[in-house]
Structure formats: C-alpha cells, structure tokens
C-alpha positions as CSV (number, residue, x, y, z in Angstrom):
1,X,-31.0,1.8,14.7
2,X,-30.9,3.2,17.8
3,X,-28.7,5.9,18.5
4,X,-25.4,4.9,20.2
5,X,-24.4,6.0,23.7
6,X,-22.1,8.3,23.7
7,X,-20.5,10.3,26.9
8,X,-18.3,13.4,26.0
9,X,-18.3,12.2,22.0
10,X,-16.5,8.7,23.1
11,X,-18.0,5.7,23.0
12,X,-16.3,2.7,25.2
13,X,-16.8,-1.3,25.3
14,X,-15.4,-3.4,27.6
15,X,-14.5,-7.0,26.9
16,X,-12.7,-9.5,29.3
17,X,-9.5,-8.4,28.6
18,X,-9.4,-4.9,27.0
19,X,-10.9,-1.6,26.8
20,X,-12.2,-0.2,23.3
21,X,-12.9,3.0,22.6
22,X,-13.2,5.9,20.2
23,X,-9.7,7.0,18.8
24,X,-9.5,10.6,18.5
25,X,-6.7,12.1,16.3
26,X,-4.8,13.0,19.4
27,X,-4.8,9.2,19.7
28,X,-2.7,8.5,16.7
29,X,1.3,8.0,17.7
30,X,4.1,7.3,15.8
31,X,4.1,3.7,16.7
32,X,0.7,3.7,15.0
33,X,1.5,5.0,11.6
34,X,4.2,2.4,11.9
35,X,2.2,-0.6,12.2
36,X,0.7,1.0,9.1
37,X,3.5,1.4,7.1
38,X,5.4,-2.2,8.5
39,X,5.2,-4.7,5.4
40,X,4.4,-8.0,7.8
41,X,1.2,-5.8,9.5
42,X,-0.2,-4.1,6.5
43,X,-0.1,-7.2,3.7
44,X,-3.7,-7.9,3.6
45,X,-5.0,-4.3,4.4
46,X,-5.8,-1.6,1.8
47,X,-3.6,0.7,3.0
48,X,-1.8,3.2,0.9
49,X,2.1,3.6,1.8
50,X,3.9,5.5,3.2
51,X,1.4,6.6,5.8
52,X,2.1,9.6,8.1
53,X,1.0,11.3,11.1
54,X,-1.2,14.1,9.6
55,X,-2.7,11.6,7.2
56,X,-3.5,8.8,9.6
57,X,-4.8,11.7,11.8
58,X,-6.9,13.1,8.9
59,X,-8.6,9.3,8.8
60,X,-9.3,8.8,12.4
61,X,-11.0,12.0,12.0
62,X,-13.2,11.7,9.8
63,X,-15.2,8.7,12.1
64,X,-18.3,10.4,13.0
65,X,-19.1,8.1,15.5
66,X,-22.9,7.9,14.7
67,X,-22.6,5.7,11.3
68,X,-18.6,5.1,11.4
69,X,-16.8,4.1,14.5
70,X,-13.0,3.5,15.0
71,X,-12.3,1.7,18.3
72,X,-8.9,1.7,19.6
73,X,-8.0,-2.1,21.2
74,X,-6.1,-0.9,24.4
75,X,-4.7,-3.4,27.0
76,X,-4.5,-2.7,30.7
77,X,-1.5,-0.6,30.6
78,X,-3.8,1.8,28.3
79,X,-1.4,0.5,25.2
80,X,-2.9,0.8,22.1
81,X,-2.6,-2.5,20.1
82,X,-4.3,-2.6,17.4
83,X,-8.0,-1.0,15.9
84,X,-11.7,-2.2,15.3
85,X,-14.5,-0.2,13.0
86,X,-18.1,-0.7,12.1
87,X,-19.5,1.1,9.9
88,X,-23.4,1.5,9.6
89,X,-25.5,1.4,6.6
90,X,-28.8,3.0,9.1
91,X,-31.4,2.5,6.0
92,X,-30.6,-1.3,5.7
93,X,-29.8,-1.8,9.7
94,X,-26.6,-3.4,9.0
95,X,-22.8,-3.3,10.0
96,X,-19.4,-4.2,8.4
97,X,-16.7,-4.9,11.1
98,X,-13.0,-5.0,10.7
99,X,-9.7,-5.2,12.7
100,X,-6.2,-5.0,12.4
101,X,-3.9,-6.1,15.4
102,X,-0.7,-3.4,15.2
103,X,1.2,-5.0,18.2
104,X,3.4,-8.2,17.4
105,X,3.4,-9.6,20.5
106,X,-0.5,-9.7,20.8
107,X,-1.0,-12.0,17.8
108,X,-2.4,-15.4,18.2
109,X,-3.8,-14.2,21.7
110,X,-7.8,-14.1,21.0
111,X,-7.6,-10.4,20.7
112,X,-9.6,-10.2,17.3
113,X,-12.0,-13.0,18.4
114,X,-12.6,-10.8,22.1
115,X,-12.8,-7.4,20.4
116,X,-15.0,-7.9,17.7
117,X,-17.2,-9.9,20.3
118,X,-17.6,-7.0,22.1
119,X,-18.5,-4.9,18.6
120,X,-21.2,-7.3,17.8
121,X,-22.4,-7.4,21.7
122,X,-22.8,-3.6,21.3
123,X,-24.0,-3.6,17.6
124,X,-26.8,-6.4,18.1
125,X,-27.5,-5.8,21.9
126,X,-27.4,-1.9,22.1
127,X,-27.9,-0.7,18.2
128,X,-30.4,-3.7,16.8
129,X,-28.7,-4.3,13.4
130,X,-29.8,-6.9,11.4
131,X,-26.8,-7.9,10.0
132,X,-23.2,-7.6,10.4
133,X,-20.5,-8.7,7.8
134,X,-16.6,-8.6,7.0
135,X,-14.2,-9.8,4.8
136,X,-10.5,-10.6,4.0
137,X,-8.6,-11.9,1.3
138,X,-8.2,-15.5,0.7
139,X,-5.1,-15.7,1.5
140,X,-5.3,-14.6,5.0
141,X,-5.3,-17.6,6.3
142,X,-5.6,-16.4,10.1
143,X,-8.8,-14.5,9.4
144,X,-10.8,-16.8,7.5
145,X,-9.9,-19.1,10.7
146,X,-11.1,-16.4,13.2
147,X,-14.2,-15.9,11.2
148,X,-15.2,-19.3,11.3
149,X,-14.1,-20.3,14.6
150,X,-16.5,-17.3,15.9
151,X,-19.4,-18.3,13.9
152,X,-19.8,-16.7,11.0
153,X,-21.4,-17.9,8.0
154,X,-19.9,-17.5,4.8
155,X,-21.5,-14.7,3.1
156,X,-20.1,-15.0,-0.6
157,X,-16.2,-14.7,-2.7
158,X,-15.7,-12.2,-4.6
159,X,-12.9,-14.4,-7.1
160,X,-10.0,-12.5,-8.3
161,X,-11.2,-8.9,-6.8
162,X,-8.1,-8.0,-5.2
163,X,-4.5,-7.6,-5.8
164,X,-1.8,-8.5,-3.5
165,X,1.7,-6.6,-2.7
166,X,3.0,-9.1,-4.8
167,X,0.9,-8.8,-8.0
168,X,-1.0,-11.9,-7.4
169,X,-4.9,-12.0,-7.7
170,X,-6.1,-13.1,-4.7
171,X,-9.7,-14.0,-4.0
172,X,-11.7,-11.5,-1.2
173,X,-14.0,-13.8,1.0
174,X,-17.0,-12.4,3.1
175,X,-18.6,-13.3,6.2
176,X,-21.8,-12.4,7.9
177,X,-24.1,-13.0,11.2
178,X,-27.3,-12.4,11.6
179,X,-29.2,-10.7,14.8
180,X,-30.7,-14.0,14.9
181,X,-28.3,-16.0,15.2
182,X,-26.2,-14.1,17.8
183,X,-29.7,-14.4,20.0
184,X,-29.7,-18.0,19.5
185,X,-25.8,-18.4,20.7
186,X,-27.1,-16.4,23.8
187,X,-29.6,-18.5,24.2
188,X,-27.7,-21.9,24.1
189,X,-25.1,-20.5,26.0
190,X,-27.7,-19.5,28.6
191,X,-28.7,-22.5,28.8
192,X,-25.7,-24.3,29.4
193,X,-24.6,-22.3,31.7
194,X,-27.7,-23.5,33.6
195,X,-26.8,-27.3,33.2
C-alpha cells in the first residue's frame, strides 16, 4: 500500500458533483448529530442512540488518516450531506468502505454511487489496494441495489448475524471489488469511449 497524500493533514477527493474531504472534530454540527439520532436515517447503522456532539467528535477524531479515513461528503454549496469511510488493513492491502447519506433531500440521487466511486478510484489508483469490501443488512434494499449496480461481487452472507431496530434477526450481505476488476472496468470504459 502506498502512503496517503495529505495536505495539512487533510485528504480531499473530488467527484463530478461533490467534494469528499477528511472530517475533523470541528466539522461535527448539531445537524450531523441529528442524522445519527433520526430513526429513519440510522435504521441500518450500528449506532448507539442517543448520540451527542461530544461523542461524535470523539468518533471523528479516532480516524488516523493513514489506515482509517472518514470523509464528509459536501455539495457545491459546502453543505455536509453525508459521510463515507475507508478503513484499511495494511497487512493484507484490503479496505472496507461504508457510507451514510444524512440529508434526505439527497436520497435517491446517486450520491452513494458517485462518492463511493471517488473512494474506489483513490483506494485502487493511488493506494494500490488489492480488494475493497462493504456490507449491509439484507433488509437495506437500496444498499444491496447500489452495490450490484456498481458491479460489486457477492462476497458472502452472514445468516441472522444482526438484530434490527425491531428486534428481528437479519442477514448481513457482503460485497467486494478487486483492483483487477476495477482495472478491467476502466479499460472497457476507455475502449467504449474511443468508439
């Protein structure tokens, strides 16, 4: 794994519509905390409720920006609309991605796909990781759809592995993407662009 390129301890990634930049404790607002405490937003998250500004600032500060990144997703008006994380296992050159969109007016607007693609490009293109993983509860139909639509492969299912907010046992579905698949996708896209 190559070392991350940080400027003043901050890493910024750009997508077509969004800026993803390292979150700092000072970025934690009451609005961000309210997302985590909102039952509709947190229903698929593993978050203890209620959350406080102090607890969330501590969580944000816990990312070392070397093997643990927490990016805020910001729109073109610098509005914090969600987060995406990348946690790296250096020994095995693999990473795990997780994403949450907190602002409801951005739900269903391809934010997850676009933000995740920026992190994929960084993880495979710059850090040269071997594999990326991600997972979700099987009941999170939009997340399953987004992984499949973005070309992630099924990596396994843990049966009845979590209990949802209603007390019901649910499966956890894991997906993966390999650097070789990413390279092939880029080559295919480049060839189609030339036609």
